[in-house]
C-alpha positions in Angstrom: -59.9 -21.3 32.9 -62.0 -23.7 30.8 -65.2 -25.1 32.2 -64.6 -28.6 33.5 -60.8 -28.2 33.8 -61.0 -27.5 37.5 -60.7 -30.6 39.6 -63.3 -29.3 42.1 -65.9 -29.3 39.3 -66.1 -33.1 39.8 -66.9 -32.9 43.5 -70.7 -32.6 43.3 -70.8 -35.7 41.0 -68.5 -37.6 43.3 -70.6 -36.9 46.3 -73.8 -37.8 44.5 -72.5 -41.0 42.8 -70.6 -42.4 45.8 -72.9 -41.2 48.6 -70.4 -39.4 50.8 -69.3 -35.8 51.3 -65.9 -34.7 50.1 -64.6 -34.5 53.7 -65.0 -38.3 53.8 -63.1 -38.8 50.5 -60.3 -36.5 51.7 -60.0 -38.8 54.8 -59.8 -41.8 52.4 -57.1 -40.1 50.5 -55.1 -39.5 53.7 -55.0 -43.3 54.2 -53.1 -43.6 50.9 -51.1 -40.4 51.3 -47.5 -41.0 50.0 -48.6 -43.9 47.7 -47.8 -43.5 44.0 -50.5 -42.1 41.7 -51.4 -45.5 40.1 -51.8 -47.0 43.6 -54.1 -44.2 44.7 -56.2 -44.5 41.6 -56.4 -48.3 42.0 -57.4 -47.9 45.7 -60.4 -45.7 44.8 -61.4 -47.8 41.8 -61.1 -51.2 43.5 -62.4 -50.3 46.9 -65.0 -47.7 46.2 -66.0 -48.2 42.5 -64.7 -44.9 41.3 -64.6 -44.2 37.6 -61.2 -43.3 36.2 -62.2 -39.6 35.7 -63.5 -39.2 39.3 -60.5 -41.0 40.8 -58.1 -38.9 38.8 -59.9 -35.6 39.8 -59.7 -36.6 43.5 -56.2 -37.9 43.4 -54.8 -35.0 41.5 -56.6 -32.5 43.7 -55.2 -34.1 46.8 -51.8 -34.0 45.2 -52.1 -30.3 44.9 -53.2 -30.0 41.3 -56.5 -28.0 41.3 -56.7 -27.8 37.5 -56.0 -30.2 34.6 -55.1 -27.2 32.5 -51.3 -26.7 32.2 -51.1 -24.4 29.2 -53.1 -21.3 28.2 -51.7 -21.0 24.7 -49.5 -22.9 22.3 -46.4 -20.8 23.2 -46.7 -22.0 26.8 -46.7 -25.6 25.4 -43.7 -25.0 23.2 -41.6 -23.9 26.3 -41.8 -27.5 27.5 -40.3 -29.0 24.3 -36.8 -29.2 22.8 -36.0 -26.6 20.1 -36.1 -29.2 17.3 -39.6 -30.3 18.2 -40.8 -26.7 18.5 -39.4 -25.9 15.0 -41.1 -28.9 13.5 -44.5 -28.4 15.2 -44.5 -24.7 14.4 -43.8 -25.6 10.7 -46.6 -28.1 10.7 -49.1 -25.5 12.0 -47.8 -22.8 9.6 -48.5 -25.0 6.6 -52.0 -26.0 7.7 -53.1 -22.5 8.9 -51.5 -20.9 5.8 -53.7 -23.1 3.6 -56.8 -23.0 5.9 -56.8 -19.5 7.6 -60.3 -20.0 8.8 -59.0 -22.5 11.4 -57.9 -21.7 14.9 -54.9 -22.9 16.8 -55.9 -23.7 20.4 -54.8 -25.7 23.4 -57.0 -28.7 24.2 -56.1 -31.6 26.5 -52.9 -29.7 27.1 -51.8 -30.1 23.5 -51.9 -27.7 20.5 -54.9 -28.4 18.3 -56.4 -26.9 15.2 -60.2 -26.3 15.3 -62.6 -25.4 12.6 -65.7 -24.1 14.4 -66.5 -26.6 17.1 -64.6 -29.5 15.5 -61.0 -30.5 16.0 -59.3 -31.2 12.8 -55.6 -31.7 13.6 -53.5 -32.0 16.7 -49.9 -32.6 17.7 -48.3 -34.1 20.8 -44.6 -34.4 21.6 -42.8 -37.2 23.4 -39.1 -37.3 24.0 -38.1 -39.2 20.9 -40.9 -38.4 18.4 -43.9 -36.2 17.6 -47.4 -37.6 17.1 -49.9 -36.0 14.6 -53.6 -36.7 14.8 -56.1 -35.7 12.1 -58.9 -36.7 14.5 -60.2 -39.4 12.1 -59.4 -43.1 11.8 -60.8 -42.9 8.3 -58.5 -40.1 7.2 -55.5 -42.0 8.6 -56.5 -45.2 6.8 -57.1 -43.4 3.5 -53.6 -41.9 3.5 -51.7 -44.7 5.2 -50.3 -46.0 1.9 -48.6 -42.6 1.4 -47.1 -42.7 4.9 -45.1 -45.9 4.8 -42.0 -44.2 6.1 -44.0 -42.9 9.2 -45.3 -44.8 12.3 -49.0 -45.0 11.4 -51.4 -46.2 14.1 -55.2 -46.1 14.3 -55.5 -42.6 15.7 -52.0 -41.1 15.3 -49.1 -40.7 12.9 -45.6 -40.8 14.5 -42.9 -38.6 12.9 -39.3 -37.9 13.8 -38.6 -34.8 15.9 -36.7 -33.3 12.9 -39.3 -34.4 10.2 -38.9 -32.8 6.8 -42.4 -31.2 6.5 -44.5 -32.9 3.8 -46.8 -30.0 2.9 -48.8 -32.0 0.4 -49.5 -34.7 3.0 -50.5 -32.2 5.7 -52.8 -30.3 3.5 -54.4 -33.5 2.2 -54.9 -34.8 5.7 -56.6 -31.6 6.9 -58.6 -31.3 3.7 -60.0 -34.8 4.2 -60.8 -34.1 7.9 -62.5 -30.8 7.0 -64.6 -32.6 4.5 -65.9 -34.8 7.3 -66.8 -31.9 9.6 -68.2 -29.4 7.1 
């Protein structure tokens, strides 16, 4: 398990910052037991000054999630997607890693990401109706935006259809530009 992915790893900081032992915070959470996640988060933030990260760690722990890590490897992530998305995402990574074999496909933030050394260079996330690609650079996205008029280009992500016809030249250019930033 990755360091920092365990909810309990936040407990010492919570005790120090908010001045109470965890037993106290578990009692506070019992007061809002049964409330929806956003209501529990709001309760901690508004009444006790919790940061989002600390509130999330405590709420999720009390809801039975002791770790934020859901997937150990990309294949675990793929099992949660529809077959069309899996095919598209695997094809994206195949193009990138075929051109840049010194990169590594990992899971980070419960998403498949390509790393070069310690730097993230490309990631993918799937929603029900589309896939988001992220070259980890607003500058890279801005540079290539004119070539992506048929895609849903935002500041940090590029939305593509689930059945996107892979644009190898675009993918390689995006990653090449991002690698130039981190090398």
